[in-house]
N, C-alpha and C positions, 0 to 999 in steps of 0.2 A: 503495499499498500503505500503510494506515494508520503511523504511525511512534511514537515514544515518547512525542511531545504528545499524539497522539490515543489512546492505550493509555491514558496517564496519566489523560486528562480522561474516556474510558468508566469508569476505575476509580471512579475519583472520582463519578462519576456513579451508577454502580449498587449501589456497596459501603452506600450507607445504606441501600439499598431489599432490599439480601440480607442483611447482618450479622446474627445472631441470630434469624434466621427459620427456620422448618424446612421439607424439600423433602417435600412432599404428593406428589410424582410427576416423572416424566420421560417425556417425549412424543420420541422421536426419528422425525423422518418421512423423512429420510434420513440412510444410516450413509455412505455413501460421498463424505467430505470429505478433502482433504488424504490423511490416514489415517482408517481404518474408526475408526469410535465405537464403543465400546469394547460388545460384546453383555451384557453385566452390569452397565450403567452404570445401568437402570431400579429393578435391583432392591438396587443396591449404596446407591444414593443416599436410597430410599427412608426417610422419616421422618429422614432425618440434619440435624442443624443445622448450618448456614453460619456459620462461627467468624469470617475474616475474607477480606478480597476483597485480595491485593498484587498488588503488578508485578516482574516481574524482565528486563529488556531489554523485549521486545515483544512477552510474554507476560501473561498476567492467571493469578492462583492463585486458584482459590476453593478454602478451608482448610474442611474439612469432621471429623467425631470420625471416619467411614472412612478417609478419604484426602482428596487434594485434587486438586481439577480443574484441567486445564493448557489453557489456551483462547488460539489464535491466530487472529488475524482476518486472518489472509492479505490476497490481495490489494483483497477487496471487500466484507469481513463486517463486520457491525456488531452493538451489544446493544442491546434496548431492554426496559424493566421496563414491562410492560402487564396490563390485565384478562386471565387468563388465558380467560376467553371470547371473548377476542377472535380473529373469524378468519384464520387464516396464510394468508399469501401464498404464491405458487410457490417461492419459496427461502425461506421461515422452514421452516427444520430442525429446531431443538432447541427444547422450552421446559424451563426447570427450573421446574415449578409450585410456590407457596411455600403455606404455611397461613394468609395473609390475602385468599388469593383472587387475587394478581395473580402474573406470570411474568417469568421471563430468558428472552427471544427472541433467539438468535441467526438474523439473514437472512444468504445470501453466496450471491450468485448465480453465483461462479464453482466455487464449491467449493473455493476452496483455504485454507480455513481449517482449525481444530484443535480438537478436542475430546480431551481423553485425560482417564488416571484413575490415580493411582498411589497406592498403601499406602505408599509410604515418603518419603524425603527429597524432597521435589521439587527441590532444587538439584542433585540427584546424579542427577536423572531426564538418559539422555541428549542431548535435546534441550537443557539448559539447565548443566549441570555447566561446558560449555566456554566459556560466557559470561564475557566479561572484566569489570571493574569497573564499577559505574554509573557514568554521567560526571556526577551531582549528587551523588555521594559525595566526599570527600575523597582515597578511593583513585584518583581519575582528578585527573590534577594535571600539571601540566608539566612536572616532573622525570620521572614515570611516561612519560608521552609519549616525550621525549625520548629515556629508557633504551630503549624497545620498540622506536624506530624507527631504531637505530641498526645500522649496516649495511644498511640495507632499500633497493632501487631503486624497490619498486613507490611509485605515486602516492600523494601524501600522501591525499589525498581518498580512494584507494581502502582504505587503512590508516586511516582514521579510520569507514570501512563496514562491516571486518573487524569482525564480536561477538567474535571470542577477544581482538580489544584491547580494544574499550570496547563495553560493551552497549547496544544501541538507537540509535544513530547512523544514520538514514536519509538518504536521499542529499539531499530538501528541504534538512535541516538542516546536512548537510555543507557541501552549497554558501553556506549563510549566514555559519556559522561563519569557512571560510577568508575570504569576503569582509571579513568585519567585521576578523579578523587581517591582513588585507592579503598572504594567501598565496598564490600559484599553485598552484590545486587537481593541477595535473601535474607541481609539481616533487618528484623524489624524496625520499621520506621520510625517507631518511638525510642527504640536505642541507638539511634545515630543523633550524635553529641551535636551540640550548638557550633563548634568548630570547624567540625565535620560537614553540617550542612553548608555553612560557608563555603567552604570548597567545595561542595557538589553543586550547588545554584551558580557557580562561577563557571565550573566544568562546563555544567548545561549551556551556559551562553557561549563559551567559546567553542566546543564543540559545532555548535549551532551555525555560528560566525563562520568557520572555515568551512563549516558544509554549502552554506550559501554561496560564499566567495567562488568556492570549486564546482559549483552548478549542480548541487545536490549529488544524492550518492545513484550510482546505475544501478536498477534493478530490472528482472527481466522483463518487468510489465512497461517500463516507465522510461522515457527517453524526453530529451529538454523540447522545447516548443519548435524550434527551428530542428528537429530529428538529428541533432548531434549529442550523444550521451554527456552525463556530468561526470565529474573525472576524482570524486572524492572517494570514492570505492578502494581505489589503492592505497588512501592513509586510514583505514580502518583499523584497530589496532587489534580489536577483540571478535566483534563480530563476523560469524559466518568464517570462525580459524579455527571450530575444534580440532583439538589435538595438534595444533602446531604448536611454536613455542614461544611463550609471551616474548615479546619485545624488551622488556625489561630485564626479568630474569632467567628467562630459558624456559621457564616450567610448561609443562603443557598445559595450553587453553582448555578448560571444561565446558560441557554444554549442556544444560537441566530445560526442561522445561516447567515453568511458572507460569501462572495467569493465563493458560492455553497459550502462551508465544515462546520461543527459541530465547534462552537467555546464557551470553556468554562471559567467561571473568577464570582469570588467574587465581586460583586457591592459595597462592602465595602471598602474591600483592595486596591483593581486597580482602579486606578484614571489618 
């Protein structure tokens, strides 16, 4: 699933092509995504000017005068900006055609993605209103993480991936941040001391910033908006490296499953 850096990479890639453009038409070839694409979308967006493209957690917010498109890429979704005349493939479900002859195209083989529309404040939408602070803002810091983790028996990795605690930290970057901070991913969140929460919060920021700068992590289901892969995968220290030597101490990386997600860590470095 695309994580925050992949979504931010997509946002930065498509925003210059969308902002200030007028929607000429919307073409919906498949409405049955994770939730049905709104039936009125084609008429609502016709003639609307795209004001901005923002991100909240793993959601893209395409703001227009009538309201806001809420887009989630799901397990396998991706966005492209293409000439509108480009023939669609079997998994190209939605085109937003612009006044310059190009279109924003959503491709989603598994159809777990989302395109919704709201005329109200998008941050108050049921999908977004309970999200925790953005991890790259000052609102997410060691003191916040320490306070929210007190009394919790859940594994610290699972806490980091709880979008109500912090928005957008997925499995890959939770693994990497915990390694960077030398925190064992299965340690009870309530047993992580304040100084280690400070280190972990900063590690989350550092890992995400590095991933965004490198263009996101390449997975089998995700490429960048322009078709080129991200390049951060070569820098991953523990994720998907089971039985390989730890880059710090040489101990074989372990893989366990927690919260139905693969977890990778060094049993010597992370305590």
